[in-house]
N, C-alpha and C positions, 0 to 999 in steps of 0.2 A: 503688244497689240493683239496677240493671239487670244487673250481672254475676251476681247471685245467681239471676236468672231466665233466663239465656241458655241456649242449647241444650246447650252443654258446661258441665256443673256445675263450679263452682270447687272447688279442693282447699283443704286447710288452709293451704298457703303463700299462695295467692291471697287467701283470707279474712284471714289474718294481716296481709298487706300493706295491705289495705283498713282493717283495724282500726288499724294503725299510723298511717296517714294521718289517719283520723278522730280518733284520740287526740291527735296532734300539733296538730290544729286545734280542739281542745276541742269536738268534736261528740258529746257523750255520748249523745244520742238515737240517732244513727246507729250508734254502737258497740253499743248495746243491740239494735238491729234486726239488725245483722250477726250478733251472737252467737246470737240466737234463730233466725235463718235457718240458721246453720251447724248447730246441733243438730237442727233440724227436718229438714234434708236429710242427716242422718247424717255430717256433716263436722265431726268433733269437734276442739276446740281441743287443741293440744299444749303442751309446756313453753314453746316460743318464743312462742306466742300469749299464754299466761298472763304471760310476762315483759313483753310489750308492755303488757298491762293493768296489771300491777303498777307498772311504770315511770310510767305515766300517772296512776294513782290515788294511789300512795304517794309516789313520788319527786318528781313534778311537782306533784301536787294536794294532797298531805298528807291524803288521805282514808283514814284508818287503818281504819275499820270496813269500808269497801268492799274495801280491799286484803286484810284478814283473810278476808273472804268468798271472794275469789278464791283465796287460799291453801288454804282448806278445800276448795273445789271441786277444786283441783289435786290435793290428796291423795286425795280421794274418787274421782277419775277416773283415778288412777294416773299423773298427770303429776308426776314427781319434780322436786324443786328442783335447779337446776344452779347453776353459778358466777355467772351473770348474775342469777339470782333472788336468791341470797344477797347479792351486791353491792348490788342495789337495796334490799333489806331493811336491810342495814347502814347504807347512806346515809340511808335514811328514819328509822331509829331514832336515828341520830346527830343528825339535824336536830331531832328531838323531845326530845333530851337523855336518851334511854333507853340509857345506857352499858352497864349490866349485861345488858340484853337483847341488846346487840350481842355481848357475850362469850358469852352463851348460844347465839347463832347460830354462833359460832366452834366451840363444843363440838359442836353439831349437825352442822356441816360435817365435823368430824373423825370423828364416829360414822358418817356416811354416805359417807366416803371422798372428799369434795370438797375438793381442795386450794386454798387461797387463792392469789391472784396479786398482782401489783403494785397493781392497782386496789383490791383488797380492803384491802391495807395502807395505801394512800393514803387511802382512805375512813375507815378506823379512826383513823389519826393526825389527819386533818383534823377528824373529829368530836370527838376528845378535845380538841384545841386550841380548837375553836369553842365548846366547853362548859367552858372554863377547867379542863380536867382533864389538863393536860400531865403532871402527876405520875403519872398512870396509865399512861404509856407503858412503865414498867417491867413492869406487869402484862401489857400487850400483848406485850412482849418474851417473857414466860413463855409466853403463848398461842402465839406464833409458834414457839417452841422445841418445842412439842408436835407440830408438823407436820414438823419436820426429823428425818429418820432418825438414830438414834444411831450 
């Protein structure tokens, strides 16, 4: 917390780095303090900051309700979802067996102009296989085709 009180105020990148370290070491109390201090000192979280929190809450911790709260805050504060955000969400949904929600995210990605990458497809295929849904790979193939220009 000493960084937050130094003479040179930290920027979003510095605070995001601190959050990443605390998230990686399961220091939820420190994460909360940093977030409050960021907002109090007008250093607002960006998409990268939110991705760090999502990865920690959803992908590593499986804390769905907390992750949903972060997503709502992101939308309210104008932090758009990026490819990293979507990949974290897809991975988390797959781990919970929420296959159709994963497809819904693919639709949202298309609507928002976010193109999937190799990690996205690997996540989707792994999640389908982990949930004994390998037969749905054909449906995934259709979804992938929607992103490929004709």
